N, C-alpha and C positions, 0 to 999 in steps of 0.2 A: 340191836340196831340203833337204839337211842344213844348208846355210849359212843358208837362210831360217829353219828351225826354231830355230837358235841365236840368231837375232836376235829371234824372238818369245818365247822362253822367259822372259827377265827380266820381261816385262809382267805375268804372273800373280803373280810374286813381289812386284812393286811394289804391285799392288792389294791383295794380302793384307797387306802391311806397313801400307798406308794404313788398312785396316779395323781392324787391331790398334791402331794409334795413336789412331784415332778412338774405338774402344771404351775404350781406357785413359783418354781424356779424359772420357768419360761416367762411368766408374767413379769418377773423382776427385771428381765433384760429388755422388755418392750419400751419402757419410758426412755431408755438411753438411745434406742434406734430412732424413736419419734423425735426426740430433741435434736438429733443430728440433721434430719431432713427438714425440720421446721425452723431452723435458724434463719432469721431475716437476712436478706441479701440487699445491700445498699446499691441502688441504681446510680452508677457513675457515668452513664451515657455510653455511646458507641465506642468500641475499642479502636483507637487510631491505627490506620494502616501504616506500617513502617515503610520508609522510602527504600528503594533498591540501593544496594551497596555498590559504590563506585569502585571499579578496579583500577582507576587512575587517581591516586591521592591528590594530584595537582588540580583535579576538576571534581570537587564534591557535588553530590546530588542535592538539588533543591526541588521544591514543589513545582507542579505543572505551571507553565507560563504561556500557554497558548489555548485558544478556544476553538473547538470544532464548530464549523459554520455550515458545512454541507457534506452530503454523501451522494455519490453518483455511481451508476452502474457502468462497469467497464467491460470492454472486450476481454475475453479470456483466451490466454495463449501460454504455452510453456516453451515457446521458441523466441529467439531474439528477432524483433520486428521493428527495430528503431524506436523512435519516440511515439508512443501512443497517446501522449498529451503534450500540450505546449501552451505557454502563456503568451498573450498578445504583447506587442511592444509597449503599450501603455500600462500593462500589468493588471488590468481589472477583468479580463476575459480569458477563460481557459477553453481551448479547443481540445476535444478528446474523441476517441473512438469507442462508441457503445455497441452493445450486441445487436445483431439484426433480429428481426421478428422470428425467423425460422432457424437461427443458429446463434450460439454464443461463442463459438470457437473460431479463431484465426482471421476471419473477415467480419466486418461490422458496418456501422453507419457513423457518419461524421456529425458531431454536434458542437455547440459552444454553450458556455454557461458563464454569466457575468455577475460581478459583485453588486449588491452585498449578499443576496440570498443564493446566488448561483443555481437558479432554476434552469434546467436544460432548455435550449431553444429548439427551433425547427431542425429537422434533418436536412443538412446542406447538400447531400449527394444521394438523393433517392435512387434506389435500384442499382447503386454502384457498390461493388464489394471492396470497401476500404480496408487496406491491409496494414499500413503503418507509416512511419516517418512523417508525422504531421509537422508542417513548417509554415510559419506566418510570413507574409510579405512585409517588407520594411515599413510600409505605411499602415499595416494592420487592417487592411480592407479585403484581404484575400488569403486563401490557404492553398498550399501544395501538399500532395500526399501520394503515397504509392498505392495502387489499386491492382486487384487481380482481375484479369479479363479472360473470358472464355475464348478458346477452349482451355488453354493452360499457359498464360503469359502474364508477366507483370509489366505495368506501365506507370507513368507519372501523370497526374492530373492536377488542375487548378480549379478553384471555385471562388466566387465572390461571397463574402460574408453577408451581403445584402440579398442573396438569392440568385437564381439563374442556373442554367445548365452547366455542369462541369465541363472543362475543356481537356480533351485527351492530347497531351503534348507529343505522344508517340503513337499516332494512329496506324491502324492496320499492321503491316509488316515491319514498320519502323521500330516496334518494340521488341522484335525478335533479333537479339544480338548474339545469341549463342544457342547451341542445341539444348533442349530442355526448357526450363521455365524463364530463362533470361532475367534473373533477379535484379532488382533496382534498389538504390539507396540515395536519399537526398542529403547532400552535405550542407547546403545553405541556400538562402535566397538573398542576394545582394543586388541592390539597384534594380536594373531591368533584366537580370539574368538569374536562372536557377542552376546551381552547380550540383551534379549528380554523378553517381557511379553505376555502371551496368556490367553485368556478367558478360564475359567474352569467351567463355569456355571453362573447362576444369582449372581451378586455381588461377583464374585470370579476371582482371578488372580493367575497365576502360572508363576514363572520365568523359563526361558530357557537359556541355553548356547549352541550356535550353532557353527558349523564349517562353515567357509565361502565357503568351497567346497561342503557342504551339510551334513545334518544329525544333530541329537540332541546329544550333548556331555553329558549334564546332565540337570536335571530339579529339581526345588526347591519345597518346600512345598506349599500347597494351602493356599491362604490368601484372605483378603478382596480386592475387586477391587479398584485400585488406581484412585481417581477421576480426577487426572491431567495427566493420562497416555498418553492422546492424545493431550495435549496442546502443542503449538509450543514453543520450547525452548527459554529462555531469560537469560541474565546475570543480576542477581539481587543483589543490594548492599543496605545496610542500609543507611538511610539519615534522616536529620532533617525535619520532615513534617511541622514544624512551619516556616522554612526558605524557603524550596523548594516550587515550585508551585504544584498544585494538578495534579498528573501524572497518566494517564491510560496506562497500559502495558509498564512501563519503561524498557528500555533495555540498559545496560551500555556497552560501548566499552571495548575490552580486556585490553587496557591500563588504563582504569578508568577515562580518561579525558573528555569523552563525554557521554551523555545519550540521547537517542531518546525516545520520548514519544508522546502520543496522548492526546488532551484535550477533554472536554465534548462535543464539537461540531465537533469532528473528524479532527481537524487540527493537523499537524505534526510539532513538535518542536525538536530542537537539543540544548541541554544545555551544555555549556562548563564549566566544574567544576573548572578548574584552573583560568580562567579569570572571573568567576562569571557573565557571560552574556549568552544570548540565542537568537536564531533566528528561524524563521518559514520557513518551506519548502513549497513553493507555488505549491502544487501538487493536481491534481484532485482526491483526495481520496474519494471514495463513502462510504467506510466502512473499517476501519483499521482491518487488519487480522494478519500481521506478519512483524517483522523487523529482519534483520540479519546484524551484523558487520563482516567484514573480519578480520582474525587473526591479521593483522597489524594495525587495526583500521582506515584504509584509506577509504575503500569502504563501503557504506551503501546501502543495498537492502531493499525496502519497498514493501510489497504485500498488495493490497486491493482486491476488488471483483474479478477482472479478469485481473489485470495488475501488473507487477513488474517494479519498477523504481529504477535505480542504480545511486548513487551519489558519486562523488569524493569529500571528505571533506577536501582535502589538497589544492584545487584550489580556486581562488577568481573569482566570476562571472565578466565577462568583461575584464579579463586579456588576 
């Protein structure tokens, strides 16, 4: 038995030596790994965000040139309901339709917001279901709009911006101009008259001239329904489609030096025609609906699903 144990004794020693050699081999690799992770990293500051690439070489992309000054809650709708916001003739006050207390869809309340902070004022039409086509009077002291009236009719109303009860221009049965809802659209407010369209049946429109204090002054002949009667208004100019980028819903500023548009992925761009450059507005637009320039081309209002954002295009971000 002693002879056998002498033969077996070297085996544990051999195994122990093998483990030590293996362990030493592992330890030799550790410093290399540690050196890799502990290499000092030089702090060079935040990584600059690259500018979007322009698809129109004639209009390179430049950094943002507008400051966001306000954000307003807007009526939500997925239907064409005319202008849901409009700038006053003096260009410093925006009228818009905000959501009602019990609903955010299709009908809401009428408000105004004025520069420089654009805080919403009082509700101008309490208990009125304001539907769309907000239009200023030429003097800027009153507003016209399309309203929904129970049980199921559309009418046109006016209200003073200083307060007071709204005036229904088509009271009682005067608003019923066709079977169904008798939809309405406001074309313009010129002088002492409001020019509008009213449904007169399937695929039928009739023009109306209304008095701002109430009543129909005259009505035109029946005609085919205008397909664009409830589209939000835009300023449209001719442009070279081979030079300009592909623009969805382009809207030129009154002075013609800027055009706001949407691209195919719902980003908002402002193109400066005189400088032949453009920049992107980094706004959380979920779906573009409407854009409005103030008469002096300074303020830009953008409406998406449920929000209105106002920009000052004369300031530089960071100033």
